[in-house]
Structures are given as structure tokens and as C-alpha cells.
C-alpha positions as CSV (number, residue, x, y, z in Angstrom):
1,X,56.0,-8.7,-37.4
2,X,55.4,-5.2,-36.1
3,X,57.6,-2.2,-36.6
4,X,57.4,1.3,-35.3
5,X,57.7,4.2,-37.9
6,X,58.8,7.6,-36.7
7,X,58.8,10.7,-38.7
8,X,61.2,13.3,-37.2
9,X,61.0,17.1,-36.9
10,X,57.7,17.4,-35.0
11,X,57.6,19.7,-32.1
12,X,56.8,18.1,-28.8
13,X,54.9,19.7,-25.9
14,X,52.9,18.4,-22.9
15,X,53.3,15.8,-20.2
16,X,53.7,12.0,-19.8
17,X,52.4,10.0,-17.0
18,X,55.0,7.4,-16.0
19,X,54.0,3.8,-15.5
20,X,55.0,1.6,-12.6
21,X,58.4,0.0,-12.7
22,X,58.7,-3.3,-14.5
23,X,61.9,-4.2,-12.7
24,X,60.2,-3.7,-9.4
25,X,57.0,-5.5,-10.2
26,X,58.6,-8.7,-11.4
27,X,60.3,-9.8,-8.1
28,X,57.3,-8.6,-6.2
29,X,55.2,-10.8,-8.4
30,X,57.6,-13.6,-7.7
31,X,57.2,-13.1,-4.0
32,X,53.6,-14.0,-4.2
33,X,54.9,-17.7,-4.0
34,X,55.9,-16.9,-0.4
35,X,52.7,-15.4,0.8
36,X,49.6,-16.9,2.3
37,X,46.4,-15.1,1.5
38,X,45.6,-12.5,-1.3
39,X,47.7,-9.9,-2.6
40,X,46.7,-6.7,-4.5
41,X,49.3,-5.0,-6.5
42,X,48.7,-1.5,-7.8
43,X,50.6,0.4,-10.4
44,X,51.7,-2.7,-12.4
45,X,52.4,-1.8,-16.0
46,X,50.8,-3.7,-18.9
47,X,53.8,-5.3,-20.5
48,X,55.0,-8.6,-22.1
49,X,57.3,-9.3,-19.3
50,X,54.6,-8.9,-16.7
51,X,52.3,-11.1,-18.7
52,X,55.1,-13.7,-19.1
53,X,55.8,-13.6,-15.3
54,X,52.0,-14.2,-14.6
55,X,52.1,-17.2,-17.0
56,X,55.1,-18.7,-15.0
57,X,53.2,-18.0,-11.7
58,X,50.1,-19.5,-13.0
59,X,52.0,-22.8,-13.9
60,X,53.2,-22.7,-10.3
61,X,49.8,-22.5,-8.8
62,X,49.3,-18.8,-8.3
63,X,46.0,-17.2,-9.5
64,X,47.0,-14.0,-11.2
65,X,44.0,-11.8,-12.4
66,X,44.0,-8.2,-13.8
67,X,41.2,-6.2,-12.1
68,X,38.9,-3.7,-13.8
69,X,40.9,-0.8,-12.1
70,X,44.2,-2.2,-13.6
71,X,45.5,-3.7,-10.2
72,X,46.8,-7.3,-10.2
73,X,45.2,-9.7,-7.8
74,X,47.3,-12.6,-6.8
75,X,47.0,-15.7,-4.5
76,X,48.9,-18.9,-4.2
77,X,46.2,-21.5,-4.3
78,X,48.2,-24.6,-5.2
79,X,51.4,-25.0,-3.2
80,X,52.4,-28.4,-4.4
81,X,54.0,-27.2,-7.7
82,X,57.7,-26.4,-7.5
83,X,59.1,-26.6,-11.2
84,X,59.3,-23.7,-13.7
85,X,59.8,-25.1,-17.2
86,X,62.3,-23.9,-19.8
87,X,59.6,-22.9,-22.3
88,X,58.3,-20.3,-19.9
89,X,61.6,-19.2,-18.1
90,X,63.5,-18.7,-21.4
91,X,61.3,-15.7,-22.2
92,X,63.1,-13.6,-19.7
93,X,66.0,-13.9,-17.5
94,X,64.2,-12.1,-14.5
95,X,62.0,-15.2,-14.0
96,X,64.9,-17.0,-12.4
97,X,63.9,-15.1,-9.1
98,X,61.1,-17.7,-8.5
99,X,63.8,-20.0,-7.4
100,X,64.2,-18.6,-4.0
101,X,60.5,-18.3,-3.1
102,X,59.8,-21.8,-4.4
103,X,62.6,-23.3,-2.2
104,X,61.6,-21.3,0.9
105,X,57.9,-21.9,0.8
106,X,57.6,-25.4,-0.8
107,X,60.7,-26.9,0.3
108,X,61.9,-27.5,-3.3
109,X,62.6,-25.2,-6.2
110,X,63.4,-26.4,-9.6
111,X,63.9,-23.7,-12.4
112,X,65.3,-23.8,-16.0
113,X,68.8,-22.4,-16.2
114,X,68.6,-19.0,-18.0
115,X,69.8,-19.0,-21.6
116,X,72.1,-16.5,-23.5
117,X,71.6,-12.9,-23.5
118,X,72.3,-10.1,-26.1
119,X,73.9,-8.0,-23.4
120,X,76.6,-10.5,-22.8
121,X,77.4,-13.2,-20.3
122,X,75.2,-12.7,-17.1
123,X,75.8,-15.8,-14.9
124,X,73.6,-16.7,-12.0
125,X,76.5,-17.8,-9.8
126,X,76.0,-15.2,-7.3
127,X,72.3,-16.3,-6.9
128,X,73.4,-19.8,-6.2
129,X,76.3,-18.7,-3.9
130,X,73.7,-16.7,-1.9
131,X,71.2,-19.6,-1.7
132,X,73.8,-22.0,-0.6
133,X,75.0,-19.6,2.1
134,X,71.6,-19.8,3.8
135,X,71.2,-23.6,3.5
136,X,70.3,-24.5,0.0
137,X,71.5,-27.7,-1.6
138,X,72.0,-26.8,-5.2
139,X,72.0,-29.4,-8.1
140,X,72.5,-28.3,-11.6
141,X,71.7,-30.9,-14.3
142,X,69.8,-31.3,-17.5
143,X,69.5,-27.6,-17.9
144,X,67.8,-27.1,-14.6
145,X,68.7,-25.6,-11.1
146,X,67.2,-27.3,-8.1
147,X,67.3,-25.9,-4.5
148,X,66.4,-28.2,-1.7
149,X,67.0,-28.5,2.1
150,X,65.9,-26.2,5.0
151,X,66.4,-22.4,4.9
152,X,68.8,-22.0,7.8
153,X,70.0,-18.4,7.5
154,X,73.6,-17.2,7.3
155,X,76.1,-14.7,5.9
156,X,76.7,-14.0,2.3
157,X,78.6,-11.3,0.2
158,X,76.8,-10.6,-3.0
159,X,78.9,-8.1,-4.8
160,X,80.6,-9.1,-8.0
161,X,83.0,-7.8,-10.7
162,X,80.4,-5.4,-12.0
163,X,78.7,-4.5,-8.8
164,X,76.0,-6.1,-6.7
165,X,73.5,-8.5,-8.2
166,X,70.1,-7.0,-8.2
167,X,68.1,-10.2,-9.1
168,X,70.5,-12.2,-6.8
169,X,69.8,-10.0,-4.0
170,X,66.0,-10.4,-4.6
171,X,66.3,-14.1,-4.8
172,X,68.1,-14.4,-1.5
173,X,66.1,-11.9,0.3
174,X,62.9,-13.7,-0.6
175,X,64.1,-17.0,0.6
176,X,65.6,-15.7,3.8
177,X,62.3,-14.0,4.7
178,X,60.9,-17.6,5.6
179,X,64.3,-18.9,7.0
180,X,64.8,-20.4,10.5
181,X,67.5,-18.1,11.4
182,X,68.9,-14.6,10.6
183,X,70.6,-13.8,7.2
184,X,73.1,-11.1,6.7
185,X,73.5,-10.0,3.1
186,X,76.6,-7.9,2.8
187,X,77.1,-6.2,-0.8
188,X,73.4,-6.1,-1.3
189,X,72.1,-4.2,-4.3
190,X,71.0,-0.7,-3.5
191,X,68.5,-0.3,-6.5
192,X,65.2,1.2,-5.7
193,X,63.5,-1.9,-7.1
194,X,65.2,-3.9,-4.3
195,X,64.2,-1.5,-1.8
196,X,60.6,-1.7,-3.1
197,X,60.6,-5.6,-2.8
198,X,62.0,-5.3,0.8
199,X,59.2,-2.9,2.0
200,X,56.6,-5.1,0.2
201,X,57.9,-8.1,2.1
202,X,57.8,-6.2,5.4
203,X,54.2,-5.1,4.8
204,X,53.5,-8.9,4.3
205,X,55.1,-9.5,7.9
206,X,58.7,-10.0,7.0
207,X,61.5,-8.7,9.3
208,X,64.2,-6.9,7.1
209,X,66.3,-4.3,8.4
210,X,69.0,-2.1,6.7
211,X,66.7,-1.6,3.6
212,X,68.4,0.8,1.2
213,X,72.0,-0.1,2.5
214,X,74.6,-2.5,1.3
215,X,73.8,-4.6,4.6
216,X,70.5,-6.4,4.9
217,X,69.5,-8.2,8.0
218,X,66.7,-10.8,7.5
219,X,65.1,-12.4,10.6
220,X,63.2,-15.4,9.2
221,X,59.5,-15.5,10.0
222,X,57.0,-18.5,9.8
223,X,54.4,-17.0,7.7
224,X,53.8,-14.0,5.4
225,X,50.3,-12.7,4.8
226,X,49.0,-10.9,1.8
227,X,48.6,-7.1,1.5
228,X,47.9,-4.2,-0.8
229,X,50.9,-2.5,-2.4
230,X,51.7,0.0,-5.0
231,X,54.7,-0.4,-7.2
232,X,57.2,2.4,-7.5
233,X,57.3,4.5,-10.7
234,X,59.6,3.4,-13.5
235,X,62.7,5.6,-13.2
236,X,64.0,4.3,-16.6
237,X,60.8,5.2,-18.4
238,X,60.8,8.7,-16.9
239,X,64.5,9.1,-18.0
240,X,63.8,8.0,-21.5
241,X,61.1,10.7,-22.0
242,X,63.2,13.3,-20.2
243,X,66.1,12.5,-22.7
244,X,63.6,12.7,-25.7
245,X,62.4,16.2,-24.6
246,X,66.1,17.3,-24.3
247,X,66.9,16.1,-27.8
248,X,64.0,18.2,-29.2
249,X,64.4,21.1,-26.6
250,X,60.8,20.5,-25.9
251,X,58.5,21.7,-22.9
252,X,57.6,18.2,-21.7
253,X,57.2,17.1,-18.1
254,X,57.2,13.6,-16.8
255,X,54.6,13.1,-14.0
256,X,54.0,10.5,-11.3
257,X,57.8,9.9,-10.8
258,X,60.2,9.7,-7.8
259,X,63.0,12.3,-8.5
260,X,65.2,10.7,-5.8
261,X,65.6,7.8,-7.8
262,X,66.9,9.7,-10.7
263,X,69.6,12.0,-9.2
264,X,72.5,10.6,-11.4
265,X,70.4,10.9,-14.6
266,X,69.3,14.4,-13.7
267,X,72.9,15.5,-13.1
268,X,74.2,14.3,-16.4
269,X,71.1,15.6,-18.4
270,X,71.8,19.0,-16.9
271,X,75.5,18.7,-17.7
272,X,74.3,18.0,-21.3
273,X,72.5,21.4,-21.4
274,X,69.0,20.5,-20.3
275,X,67.2,23.0,-18.0
276,X,65.2,20.6,-15.7
277,X,62.7,21.7,-13.1
278,X,62.3,19.1,-10.4
279,X,59.2,18.9,-8.3
280,X,58.0,16.6,-5.7
281,X,56.6,14.0,-8.3
282,X,57.4,15.5,-11.6
283,X,60.4,16.8,-13.7
284,X,59.9,19.3,-16.4
285,X,62.4,20.1,-19.3
286,X,62.3,23.8,-19.8
287,X,63.4,24.8,-23.4
288,X,66.7,26.8,-23.6
289,X,67.1,29.7,-26.0
290,X,69.4,28.1,-28.3
291,X,68.5,24.4,-27.7
292,X,72.2,23.5,-27.8
293,X,73.3,20.2,-26.4
294,X,76.7,19.9,-24.8
295,X,79.0,16.8,-25.1
296,X,79.0,15.1,-21.8
297,X,81.0,12.0,-20.7
298,X,79.0,9.4,-18.7
299,X,80.0,6.0,-17.0
300,X,77.4,3.5,-16.2
301,X,77.5,2.2,-12.6
302,X,75.1,0.2,-10.3
303,X,72.8,2.4,-8.3
304,X,73.1,5.2,-7.3
305,X,75.3,5.7,-10.4
306,X,74.1,6.3,-13.9
307,X,71.8,3.4,-15.0
308,X,73.1,1.0,-17.8
309,X,69.5,1.0,-19.0
310,X,69.7,4.7,-20.1
311,X,73.0,4.4,-21.9
312,X,71.5,3.9,-25.4
313,X,69.1,6.8,-25.0
314,X,72.0,9.0,-23.7
315,X,74.1,7.9,-26.7
316,X,71.3,9.1,-29.0
317,X,71.3,12.5,-27.2
318,X,75.0,12.8,-27.4
319,X,74.9,12.0,-31.2
320,X,73.3,15.5,-31.4
321,X,75.5,17.3,-28.9
322,X,78.3,19.8,-29.8
323,X,81.7,18.1,-29.3
324,X,83.1,14.7,-28.4
325,X,81.6,12.6,-25.7
326,X,82.6,9.3,-24.1
327,X,80.3,6.6,-22.8
328,X,81.8,4.0,-20.8
329,X,79.8,0.9,-19.9
330,X,80.8,-0.8,-16.6
331,X,77.8,-2.8,-16.0
332,X,77.4,-4.8,-19.3
333,X,80.5,-3.9,-21.2
334,X,79.1,-5.5,-24.5
335,X,76.0,-3.4,-24.5
336,X,76.8,-1.4,-27.6
337,X,74.9,-3.2,-30.4
338,X,72.8,-0.1,-30.9
339,X,75.8,1.9,-31.8
340,X,75.9,0.4,-35.3
341,X,72.2,1.1,-35.9
342,X,72.6,4.7,-34.7
343,X,75.4,5.1,-37.2
344,X,72.8,4.1,-39.9
345,X,71.1,7.4,-39.1
346,X,74.3,9.4,-39.4
347,X,75.6,9.3,-35.8
348,X,79.4,9.3,-35.6
349,X,80.4,6.5,-33.1
350,X,83.5,4.8,-32.6
351,X,83.8,1.8,-30.3
352,X,87.0,1.3,-28.0
353,X,86.8,-1.5,-25.5
354,X,84.1,-0.8,-22.9
355,X,83.7,2.8,-24.3
356,X,82.0,4.5,-27.2
357,X,83.3,7.8,-28.4
358,X,80.6,10.0,-30.0
359,X,81.2,13.0,-32.2
360,X,78.0,15.1,-32.2
361,X,76.5,16.1,-35.5
362,X,73.8,18.5,-36.3
363,X,71.8,16.2,-38.6
364,X,70.6,12.7,-38.5
365,X,68.7,11.1,-41.5
366,X,66.0,8.5,-41.1
367,X,66.6,4.8,-42.1
368,X,65.5,1.3,-41.4
369,X,67.1,0.1,-38.2
370,X,67.0,-3.1,-36.0
371,X,66.5,-3.1,-32.3
372,X,68.9,-5.5,-30.4
373,X,67.3,-5.2,-27.1
374,X,64.8,-3.3,-25.0
375,X,66.7,-0.1,-24.2
376,X,68.4,0.0,-27.7
377,X,64.8,0.2,-29.3
378,X,64.1,3.2,-27.1
379,X,67.3,4.9,-28.2
380,X,66.5,4.4,-31.9
381,X,63.0,5.7,-31.6
382,X,64.5,8.8,-29.9
383,X,66.9,9.3,-32.5
384,X,64.3,8.9,-35.2
385,X,62.3,11.7,-33.6
386,X,65.1,14.2,-34.4
387,X,66.2,12.6,-37.8
388,X,65.1,14.0,-41.2
389,X,62.5,11.8,-43.1
390,X,61.3,8.6,-41.5
391,X,62.8,5.9,-39.4
392,X,61.4,2.4,-39.2
393,X,62.4,0.5,-36.1
394,X,62.1,-3.3,-36.4
395,X,62.0,-6.1,-33.8
396,X,59.8,-3.8,-31.7
397,X,58.8,-6.8,-29.6
398,X,61.8,-5.7,-27.5
399,X,60.1,-2.4,-26.6
400,X,56.9,-4.1,-25.7
401,X,58.8,-5.8,-22.9
402,X,59.5,-2.6,-21.0
403,X,57.5,0.5,-22.2
404,X,53.7,0.7,-21.7
405,X,51.9,2.2,-24.7
406,X,55.0,4.1,-26.0
407,X,53.4,5.1,-29.2
408,X,50.3,6.6,-27.6
409,X,52.4,8.4,-25.0
410,X,54.7,9.8,-27.6
411,X,51.6,10.8,-29.8
412,X,50.1,12.5,-26.7
413,X,53.0,15.0,-26.7
414,X,53.0,15.6,-30.5
415,X,55.3,12.9,-32.0
416,X,54.5,11.6,-35.4
417,X,54.9,7.8,-34.6
418,X,52.8,4.8,-35.5
419,X,53.0,1.0,-35.3
420,X,52.8,-0.8,-38.6
421,X,52.0,-4.5,-38.8
422,X,53.7,-6.4,-41.7
423,X,51.3,-9.3,-41.2
């Protein structure tokens, strides 16, 4: 099993080119089930989650091929298959978004019920509520969810206790695109990844209004045709590298980004003492004279709030800040497993309910740590970059799910980082 070794104390300098968004690409890939004709997707990152989604789509009759220029070419060539098996779906929860497209295009969708998650209980009840509201007959048995019947359209409210459901919105939007009537989704998720999916569907011939708002209006069409599309930049990857630059007070820029998708992150990083220059498609961290970080409270919220996917990285930043900060998690209240691992490096963190209280310290010390999830692994690598000595991060298969070539990108700006295979 691989591990990543980080040696702290190196000065960083340069620029990082941000990859396409994994969280935008996955539902767009699933939407290929709806489309007649070829699709060319550009700016799709090379990640394990992308590979896994392609395997699922291949099992469902979609040809999915990586082109020499890096684009993905997709086309549904066998429209008789409708069942996504457990051994493929269990690899990631996002694969549940194939249910809506299968049902809408093939008249029947059967997908394994998602398993447990380290981030806590994440039910798909809002997905099923939304699909039922537009005509689906839902049957749950033997660990599978089956959707059948005509897509009629209708009205549904998709907000839950922790905000609107991103993947649930995607599932319902995709199914409604081929519905017989009009669908109104109130409480739709606002995330840029949902917006990108809607714009892609419209490029294929869908009729979706209200994109970027809490009310989506989808008028069903008979057919969707293939198109060429470029996936939006990964705002989480960009925020991760900016946080890294702030921790080391380094002159580092992130390029090929969409700053409008990162307003809350930019606000909190500036509050923490970073001097950020924001351009049209780049954000640069300008070193400050003393490099001092300021303790800053943050609360994770659905978009346009501060993303839960930056919480672990921001906690690593606050571990080095002057003063006491409070991070409150309102999206996944159990998402604090990385706190204990940061404490192994010397961070002073105390958990109180859905909040973590961090007392900043000047020095962290390298140690072996274990990643519990994708974003936790990024937070631990960032902490290792400022820790004395070396830090070994294990279970790095998590980070391969969501960060393209993270070692090479960090090496490119001067980090001492390597991947070690233990055979």
C-alpha cells in the first residue's frame, strides 16, 4: 500500500494549474446515459473516481475512452442495460446518480443502495423523494433501488436538514430532462457543479431555466443529442493549494480557476491573514512581511457558503495561527476524524459537538498519520509541509480519488514530497 512522505520546511514558489472538477465531471458522465450520439468532455481530471464512474458506465453500455489530448469520448451504444451492480457502485456514493438517467432513458433503473460513509449518515431519501414526485415507482429490496414507470414531471422540494442535496438535485434534473411534462425543483442545490451539469444538458438540447437559483424549471424534451463540453475548474483543489501557500507564506498562484466560485474561501483566507491577488482566472498568494496567521472562525455551509470539503485543510491552517479559532461543521457534523491525526503532529484541537476549537501553535512535528477520507488526506499533507522532520501519510488511496498528480504539482512549486510503495 502506498504512502506519501512529506518533509517540512521547504520554501515554495511558483504556480499550480488546477484540474477540472471531479464533482462536476461525475454527474455529467452519468448524463451520458441520457444522450443519443457522441459526447466529448474536456478538462476531465485523471482520478480514481473518474475511472470508477467510467467502469460503471461501461457496464451499462456506454463506450468511454480517453483521447490522446486527454478528453473523454462517450457514447451510449447499448441502451438495454439498466442495472448498476453493488461491486461497482460501492466504490463511491456519487455513482448513485446513474439511477435518474437510467430510469428516464431506458424506462427502468436499478442501482445498488449506497453503503456506509466515514463522513456519517448520508441517506438518499431526498433522491427518492424527488424521483417519486416526477412519476417514479420506487422499489427498495435486496440492497437495490429500482425506479420504473413514466417520467411525468411535477413539483418537489429538495432541501434537507443540512441544506439542499447536490447529488439529489442532479439525479432529479437528469431524469426530468426527458420527462413528459414540466418539473419544478424548489430548494435546488446552488453548487457550481450542479450549474455546470444544467448548462451541459442544455447544450445537449434540454430546456432548463433558473440555472444557478434555488428554483429550477425543467421542460421535458424527447431527445438529447451529444455535444462537446469543457468541465469547470476544481474549486476545492484550488482552495487546497491556496491554503498551502498561506501556511508557508509562499508566493504561489493557482491558475485556470474560476474565482467567482471561491468567494467564501477567499474571504476566510484573507481574514486569516493571507494577502490574495485575484485575477480573471488566477489567484495569487502574496507573502506578508511577518507571515503571521490570524485565528479565524469558520462555519461550513452549502454553497455559496464555506465548503465542507475545505474544512480539514483550513483546520491545518488554523493549527499554525495565532490565537484560538472555532470551526463549526454544519454539512457533515461528524467530519472531524482528521483532528486526532493533526494532534499527532502537535496541533491543539478540542472537539465540542459539531465544532472544533483550535489553539494555534508555532511548531508542528512530523509523525506517521492515517488519512480517513479524501479531504482529510489533503489537510494532513499540508500540515506535513510545515512540520519539523518528516510526515508519512498512509491510506493515500483516498487522495487519489480527488487530487490529480498532487505530488508532482507540489514538487513543481518546491515541496519535498514523494510517494513510497510498501509493496
